N, C-alpha and C positions, 0 to 999 in steps of 0.2 A: 550685845553680840553683833548687831547690825553693822558696827564699824569694822568688823573683822573682814578679811578677804576670803574669797571662796575656798582657797586651799585649807585654811584653818577650819572652816565649817565642814568641809568634806572629811578632813581628818577626824573631827569629832563624830561625824556620822559613822565612821568605821567601828566605833566602840559600842554602837547600839545593839549589836547582835553578835554572839560569839562565833557564828559560822559565816563564811563568805557566801555560801549557797545553801539555801534551805527552802525548797520549793513548796510553796503554798500561797494562796491569794488572800488569806484572812487578814494579814497585816496591811496589805495594800488597800483592800476595801475599807478597812477602818480609817486609815489616814485620808483616803480620797473623800470619804464622808465628812471628815473634819474640815477638809479644804473646800467643801461645797460641790463635790462631784464634778471636777473639771473634765473628766473623761466623757461627760455627756454634752460638752459644749465645744467639741472640736470640729474643725472643718472636715469634710469627707476623708475617711481614713483608708489607706491601703496598708494592710498588715502583712508582713513578710516573715516567713519562717523557713527553715531548712538547715542542713548541715553545712553546705558550702555554697558560696555565691550570693548570700543575702545582701551583703553590703554593695557588691558590684551591681547587682540587679537594681537595688534601690537607687544607686547613683545614676544609672541609665534612665530609670523612670523619672527621676528628678530633672535630669537634663532635658528630656522630652517635654515634660509639663512646663518647665521654665521657658522653653522655646515658644510656647503658646501664651507667654506673658502671664502665666499663673504664678501666684505666690505660694511657695511650698515650705511647710514645716518638715523637718526630717530628724529622726532619732535613731542613733546607732550606738553600738558598743562592741568591744571596749574602745576607749580612745587610745590614740598613739602617743602624741606628744603632750597634749593638754586636754583636760576634761571638757573644755568648751566645745571640742569637736563633736561631742555626743549630741548637742542640741543646736539645730539650725532653725532660726525663726524667720519665716517668710523669706527664705533664701540666704540669710546672713547668720554667721555663727553668733551665738548669744554673747553679749558683752559681759565683761567682768562685773560691772555694776549690777546689771540685771540678774546675772547668775547668783551673785552674793545675796541679793534681796530675796530671790525665790527660794534658795536653799535655807536661808535664815527663817523664812516663814514656815517652810515645811518642818524644819527642826523644832521650831516652837510649837507648832500644831501637833506634832507627834508626842510631845510631852514626856520624852525620855523612855517611852515604851519600846520593847524589843521590835526591831525592824532591820532588815539587812540593808547594806549600802546600796545595792542595785535597786531594791524596792523603793527606798525613800528618794533616790535620785530620779527614778522613773516617774514618781509622783510629781517631783519638781518640774520635770520636762512637760508632763501633761498640763500642769498648772500654767506654765509659760505659754504653751501652745493655745490653751483656752483663752488667754487674755490678749493674744496677738492676732489681728485679723490675717487670714490667709485663705487660699482656695482649696488646698489639700494638706493632709498630714500623712507622711510616710513613716510607719513604725517598724523597726526591725526588732524581732524577738531576740532576747538575750540568750536564753538557754531553753531548749525544748519548744514549748508552745502552750500546752494545756495549762500549766501552772506558772507560766512566766508572768512577771509583773506587768508586761504590756497587754496581757490578754484580758483587758477590762473594758474594751471598746466595742462599739457596734460598727464594724467597718462597712465600707462600700464595696470593697474587693479584698480577697485574701490571695496570697501567693505562697506556694511552697516550692522552693528550689531543691536541687538534688539532695536526697537523704542518704546518709551513709553512717557507718559505725563511728560513734564519738560520744564522749561523756556517758559511757555505759554505767558508771556508778550512780548516775542520777536519772537516766532515761531508760535503762533496760539493756540487756545483753544480746538482744536480737534486733535485726533490722525492722521486723514487724512492730516490736514494742516501741522502738525509737520513732518510727513513722506514725504510730498511734499518738505519741506525745506531740509531734509536729502538727498532726491533723487536728489537734485540739483547738487550733485557731479558727477552724471552719465554723461559720455561723449559719443558722437556719435561713435558707433562701438567699444567701449571699454567694455569688459566684467565686470559684477558686481557680486561679491559674496554676497549673502544675508543670514544673520543669521535668526534664528527663529523670526517670526513676527506674530502679530495678523492680521486677515484677512483684516481689514480696512487699515492697513499700507501696507501690501503686495500688495494689489490691486493698490495702488498709485505707489509704487516702480516699479511693473511690467509694468504698463501703461507708466510710464516715460521711462523705458528701451526700450519698444516696439517702442515708438515714435522716439527714437534715434538710433534704430537698434543695441542696446547693448545686447549681450547675457547675460542671467540670469543664475547664478549657485546658486540655492536656496535650503535651508535646507528643507528636506522632499520631495523634488522633484528630485534634481540632486545630492544631497549628504545626507547621513544619519550618525548620530553619536549616540552611546548609550554606556552603560557600561555593562560588564558581568564579574563576578568573579574578581572584582577589576582591570579590564583591560578596556581600552577604545577601542571601536570597531568603526572604521570609514569605510564607503563604498561609492564609487562613480562608475562612468562608467569605471574607470581604475582598479577597483578591491577593495579588502578588506585589511585594515590595522588593526593589532592586536597590540596595543601599551600600554605602561605604562600609568597610570592615570596622569593627569597634575599635575605639582608641585604646581600650584595655586589651592587653595582649593574651593570646592563647586560645586554643580551640574551645576550652571550657567557657571562655567569655563569649563565644559565638552562641553557645547554648543559653548562657545567662541573658544574652541580648534577646534571644527568642522569647524568653519569659517576660522581659521588660516590654517588648513590642506587643506581645499578646495583652499585657496589662494596659498599655497606652491605647491600643485600638479599642479595648473595652471602654476606656475612659473618653473616647471620642477624639483621639489625636489624629491629625492629618499626616500626610507623608513627610512634610517639612519637619514636623515635630519628631517623627520617627527617625529621620536622618540626623537631627540634632542629638537624639539620644545616643547615637553611635559615635559621633565625632566630638561631642562636648563633654562626655562623662569623664570624670577623673576620680581615682580611688587610691589613696596612698598605700604603699607597701604591698601592692599586688603587681609583682614584677615591675617595680619602679626603678628606673635608671637613675643612679646617683652621679650627676655630672659636675656638681660643685660642692663646696664645703671641705672641712678638714680631712675627711677620709679620701675624697677625690684628689685633694692636693697631695696627700701622703703617697698615693699610687697613681701618678699622672698618666702612665701608660696602660694601666689596667682598665678593664670594662667592669664597672661595679653595678650590681643589681641588688634590690631589697625585696623580699617577699615574706609575708606573714603566715602563709599556709602552714598547717600544723598537724594534719591527720593523714591517714593512708590515701584517701581520695585526692587530697591536695598534693601529696607527693607524686601521684600518678599524673595529675594535670601539669605539674611543674616539669616533670621529666618529659612529657610529650612536647611541651613548649620549647624546652632546651634542645630537643632533637631538631626543631625547625630553624634554629639559629645557625648562622655561618659557623663552620668548624673552628674551634678555638680551645686551647687548653682550659679546662674548667675546674675550679676548686670551690668548695662550699665552706663557709664559716657558719657553724650551726650551734644554736642554743635552744633547748626545749624545756617544757615543763614536765615534772614527774608524773603528771596525770594523763600524759599522752602516750599513744602507741608509737614509740620511737622507731622500732624496727619496721613497723608497717609504713611509716612515713619515709624512711630512708631506703627501703628495699628497691622501689622503682627507680630511685635516683642513682643507685650503684652502677647502672649501665651507662650513665651519661656524664658522670663526674669523675675526674681523675684523682681526687683526693678530698679529704675533709679535715678541717681544723675545728675542734669542739671548744666551746666557751661556756662558762656559767653566766646566766642572765643576771646582770647587775641589779641589785635592789629588789629581787623577786624571791619571796619566801619559798615558793613552790618550784624553783628552778631545779632541773636535773643537773647534778654535778658534771662538769666537762668530761671527767674521766669516764662516767657512765655513758654519756653520749658517744664518746670515742669508741668504747667497747661495743656498743650496739652497732656502730658503723662497721667495725671490723667483722662482726658476725654476718653482715649482709654483703661483704666483699669490697667494702670501701677502705682504702688505705687512710688511716686516721692518726691524728696527733692532737695535742691540747695546747691551749694558749690561755694566758691569764685574762685576756680581754680581746675585743675585736681589733683594736689597733695592733696588738702584738700578733694576732692571727694573720692580719693583712701583711704585716712586715715579713712573717715567715713565708707566706705564699709568694710575694713579689720579689723577695730576695733570690728565690730560685727561678721564678718566671715573671718578669716585670710586666709582661703584656697579657697576663692571664685574665680570663673571665672569672670574676669572683662573685658568688651568689651568697649573700647574707640571709639566712633563712631559719625556719623552725618554730617561730613563735611571734605573735603580734606584740608580745611584751618586749622581746628583743628588738623588733622593728621600731617600736616606740622609743626605746633607748637610743637607737641609731639616729632616728630623725631628730631627737632632742640634741644629740651630740653634734650632728652634722648641719645644724641650722647656721 
């Protein structure tokens, strides 16, 4: 099997468990034991949970640490174009050769026993991290926190970004229940940075931290972040930082930046590193401008954007960002999963978009049919139509309005398909 490429092994791993998601840590602990417990041999870990902003916050923390010449491992999910994006070793994406070898080893050690795709690939990432020298490990939770496959580490710091309603079928149908799952990453005596939260969620997080003797560094209490004259102003007990605005767009990224800065300050970062966290961070499919590639060539006069947000809170953040852009006729090309709150996502966008073209996400079993997305859009007041794919949707829009602002949105899986197509 070692001669196979990583795609072949990853496909084989998909067959090891009938469910895509099955939250428990028993299978992870078993495989890690067989691998020699690599989770105990990691560089200092920053563990990040939350509903929105995990990846962006991680990207800013990484940019700040790397500005201090630190070597940083990073783990994130899902990937967009290629699986390799999930595993960054000491600052570099894992190579095909290394990935294939580490996946092959984990598959062999698992011995054909039930384990989910995310669980076994997370074990592979931890094994790669343990064997590669670095100064820090940044781990992004996949789903929830308490029973997530990443929750097997003894971190130096935990971070909880804003919590909102999402994945109710796995995490619970109230904000308090979901916050309880996210707070499951908090460890005894380990400080937790807490981003902006609704009171119901904050209460659960603070109570969990208190029970475990974990110091809380919370937005609005221990650190503050705002903007003034196109500058980001951050303040905590160590003083004030006057920084450039984040390279990642939107007011929600200002709040994510605050959590990243609170984390960096705890880790000993200086002002230069904090500034680098703002200007050097990049995170694909978070209001990413598409300026080149086949789609941009197809619509040279249009302004193309790509965003992978997919829940109600993401819809609100996206609508607020669109409100700040120069006035321009705006159309959405939207594809969503059938597990998401489609109307909750689309409702805030109805006030800022002039129309929507719905598509079915290619190659995704859980896609919502384009007709269903269009119907949901109509119910919230968006004029909607359907297209067979994104190219056809873009043709429909630009045939009527060649210079439109076009936002391709609704799912990270759709965003990944676009990035692969637009390479």
